[in-house]
C-alpha positions in Angstrom: 57.4 61.0 122.4 55.7 58.9 125.3 56.4 61.7 127.8 54.6 64.4 125.2 51.6 62.1 125.0 51.5 61.7 128.6 51.8 65.4 129.2 49.0 66.0 126.6 46.7 63.9 128.6 47.8 64.6 132.0 47.6 68.6 132.3 44.0 69.0 130.5 42.9 66.1 132.5 43.7 67.2 135.8 42.3 70.6 134.8 38.7 69.3 133.9 39.0 66.8 136.8 39.8 69.6 139.3 36.9 71.5 137.8 34.4 68.8 138.3 35.6 68.3 141.9 35.4 71.8 143.2 32.1 72.1 141.6 30.8 69.4 143.3 32.4 70.0 146.7 32.0 74.1 146.9 28.3 74.1 145.5 28.3 77.9 146.3 31.3 78.8 144.3 30.5 80.5 140.7 32.5 79.6 137.5 35.4 82.3 138.3 36.2 80.7 141.7 36.5 77.4 139.9 38.3 78.1 136.8 40.9 80.1 138.8 41.4 77.9 141.5 41.7 74.7 139.0 44.3 76.9 136.7 46.2 77.6 139.7 46.3 74.1 141.1 47.5 72.8 137.5 49.7 75.4 137.6 51.3 74.5 141.0 51.6 71.0 140.4 53.7 71.6 137.3 55.8 74.2 139.0 56.3 71.7 141.8 57.3 68.9 139.5 59.8 70.9 137.5 61.3 72.3 140.9 61.9 68.3 142.1 63.2 67.5 138.4 65.4 70.5 138.6 66.8 69.8 141.9 67.9 66.2 140.8 69.4 67.2 137.7 71.3 70.2 139.2 72.7 68.2 142.0 73.6 65.4 140.2 75.8 67.5 137.7 79.8 67.5 138.6 80.7 69.4 135.3 78.1 72.1 134.8 79.0 72.4 131.2 78.8 68.8 129.9 77.0 66.6 132.0 73.7 65.5 131.0 70.6 63.8 132.6 68.3 61.8 130.9 65.5 63.6 133.0 66.0 66.8 131.4 64.7 66.0 128.0 62.1 63.8 129.2 60.6 66.4 131.5 60.7 68.9 128.6 58.9 67.0 126.2 56.2 66.1 129.0 56.0 69.9 130.1 55.7 71.4 126.7 51.9 70.4 126.4 51.6 72.2 129.8 53.1 75.5 128.2 50.6 75.5 125.6 47.4 74.3 127.6 48.0 76.8 130.4 47.6 79.8 128.0 44.3 78.5 127.1 43.5 77.8 130.8 44.4 81.4 131.8 41.9 82.8 129.0 39.4 80.5 130.4 40.2 81.9 134.1 40.3 85.6 132.6 37.2 85.2 130.7 35.0 84.0 133.8 36.6 86.4 136.3 35.4 89.3 133.8 32.0 87.5 132.9 31.0 87.3 136.6 32.2 91.1 137.3 29.2 91.8 134.4 31.5 93.2 131.6 29.4 93.3 128.5 32.4 92.0 126.1 32.5 88.7 128.5 28.6 87.8 127.3 30.4 84.8 125.1 33.7 83.7 123.6 34.9 86.0 120.5 38.1 87.2 118.8 37.2 90.4 121.2 37.6 88.3 124.5 41.2 86.7 123.2 42.2 90.0 122.3 41.5 91.6 125.8 43.1 88.4 127.3 46.4 88.9 125.5 46.3 93.0 126.3 46.0 92.0 129.8 48.8 89.4 130.1 51.1 90.2 127.5 54.2 89.0 129.3 52.6 85.8 130.5 51.8 84.8 126.9 55.1 85.8 125.6 56.7 84.0 128.4 55.0 80.7 127.6 55.7 81.3 124.0 59.3 82.0 124.0 59.6 78.8 126.4 57.9 76.5 123.8 59.5 78.3 120.8 62.9 78.9 122.0 63.8 77.1 125.1 62.4 73.6 124.0 63.8 73.5 121.0 67.1 74.7 121.9 67.0 72.0 124.8 65.9 69.0 122.6 67.8 69.6 119.5 70.3 72.2 119.4 72.9 71.5 122.2 75.5 70.0 120.0 78.6 68.9 122.0 77.2 70.4 125.4 75.1 69.1 127.8 74.6 72.1 130.3 72.1 70.5 132.1 73.0 71.8 135.3 71.9 75.5 134.2 68.6 73.5 132.8 68.1 72.4 136.0 68.5 75.8 137.8 66.1 77.0 135.2 63.4 74.4 136.4 64.3 75.0 140.0 62.9 78.7 139.4 59.8 77.2 139.1 59.8 76.8 143.1 58.1 79.9 143.7 55.0 79.4 141.4 53.3 77.4 144.3 53.1 80.2 146.5 52.2 83.0 143.8 49.3 80.7 142.5 48.1 80.3 146.3 48.0 84.3 146.8 46.0 84.5 143.6 43.8 81.9 144.8 43.2 83.5 148.3 42.5 87.0 146.7 40.2 85.5 144.4 38.4 84.0 147.7 38.0 87.1 149.4 40.9 86.1 151.7 43.3 88.7 151.1 43.1 90.2 154.7 43.8 86.6 156.5 47.0 85.5 158.4 47.6 82.9 155.6 47.8 85.3 152.8 50.4 87.4 154.8 52.6 84.2 155.3 52.4 83.3 152.0 53.1 86.8 150.7 56.5 86.7 152.9 57.1 83.3 151.0 56.2 84.7 147.5 58.9 87.4 148.0 61.5 85.3 149.5 61.0 82.1 147.1 60.9 84.6 143.8 63.9 86.6 145.0 66.2 83.5 145.6 64.9 81.3 142.8 64.2 83.6 140.0 67.0 86.5 140.4 69.8 85.3 142.9 69.5 81.9 140.7 71.4 84.3 137.8 74.6 85.2 140.1 74.5 81.6 141.8 74.8 80.0 138.3 77.6 82.5 137.5 79.3 81.8 140.8 79.1 77.9 140.1 80.7 78.2 136.4 83.8 80.6 137.9 84.2 77.9 140.9 84.8 74.9 138.4 86.7 76.9 136.1 88.6 79.1 138.7 87.6 82.3 137.2 86.7 85.2 139.8 82.8 85.8 139.9 83.3 89.4 138.4 85.2 87.9 135.4 83.0 85.3 134.6 80.5 87.1 132.3 83.6 88.0 129.9 84.4 84.3 129.8 81.3 83.6 128.4 79.7 84.1 124.6 77.7 87.2 124.2 74.7 85.4 123.3 74.8 83.6 126.7 74.7 86.5 128.7 72.1 88.1 126.3 69.8 85.4 126.9 70.2 85.4 130.7 69.4 89.0 130.5 66.4 88.6 128.9 65.1 85.9 131.4 66.2 87.8 134.1 64.7 91.5 133.1 60.9 90.1 133.2 61.7 88.5 136.6 63.0 91.5 137.9 59.7 93.6 136.7 57.4 90.8 138.3 59.5 91.0 141.6 58.9 94.9 141.8 55.3 94.5 140.9 55.2 91.8 144.0 57.0 94.4 146.0 54.4 97.3 145.5 51.5 94.7 145.6 52.6 93.9 149.3 53.7 97.3 150.1 49.9 98.3 149.2 48.4 95.5 151.3 50.7 96.4 154.0 49.3 100.1 154.0 45.6 98.8 153.7 45.8 96.8 156.5 47.9 99.4 158.5 45.2 101.7 158.2 42.3 99.2 158.9 43.9 98.5 162.3 44.4 102.5 162.9 40.6 102.9 162.0 39.8 100.1 164.4 42.0 101.4 167.0 40.3 104.8 166.6 36.8 103.6 166.6 37.5 101.8 170.0 38.9 104.9 171.5 35.9 106.5 170.5 33.7 104.3 172.4 35.9 104.5 175.4 35.8 108.0 175.5 
């Protein structure tokens, strides 16, 4: 319970402090800039901690099914308040972004602004709620007889891609989508997301097969149906988000290519 209390104080406190610091340092930033960057900063710190803890847990597990690590439950208790608070922080970021754009519905907080937020980010909200109501109780209370901390550690490591995703959104918010930093970060987003959120699943199946000398293609048939369905339900939105990221990267590439072509055409016209 100490870790739960610590998480409850840490993440909202970090969000509050970062807002105050950013507002005082960048006096020309509007509320949308401050809230978006603060929310992404908190998200990145949580993700970094999760990836580090996950790596420690996964590498310390010699038996993927039965080994347990004390950090597993402690970090779940610590991270649970973040999942609840981040929904609120995302709402605030969305509210101030829409308010800065001058949308009439965002003159003040209301049930309508909450509804519009939920309609705008349904998958992210559902993702957080599932982690709170399913993932967390399962780890803390329902793992009778089994450890499986190796797999939990792998799921924690999936958060490795989050800081790159957050940085990309911050750069866009600050109008730096055409900068070299945004292009480099975009490559890191795609690589880290594909590796840690998609390849992660066949990797876990492969490790399980190696321990029990089962060919990789036969591993799913040696696991209970609910395990395969649970993994599939987690993998499906990751693939969906990865496809969205690829589409965004492709659109950005086309836009930059057109911009370079137009500049080259103008330079050629001047030379003529």
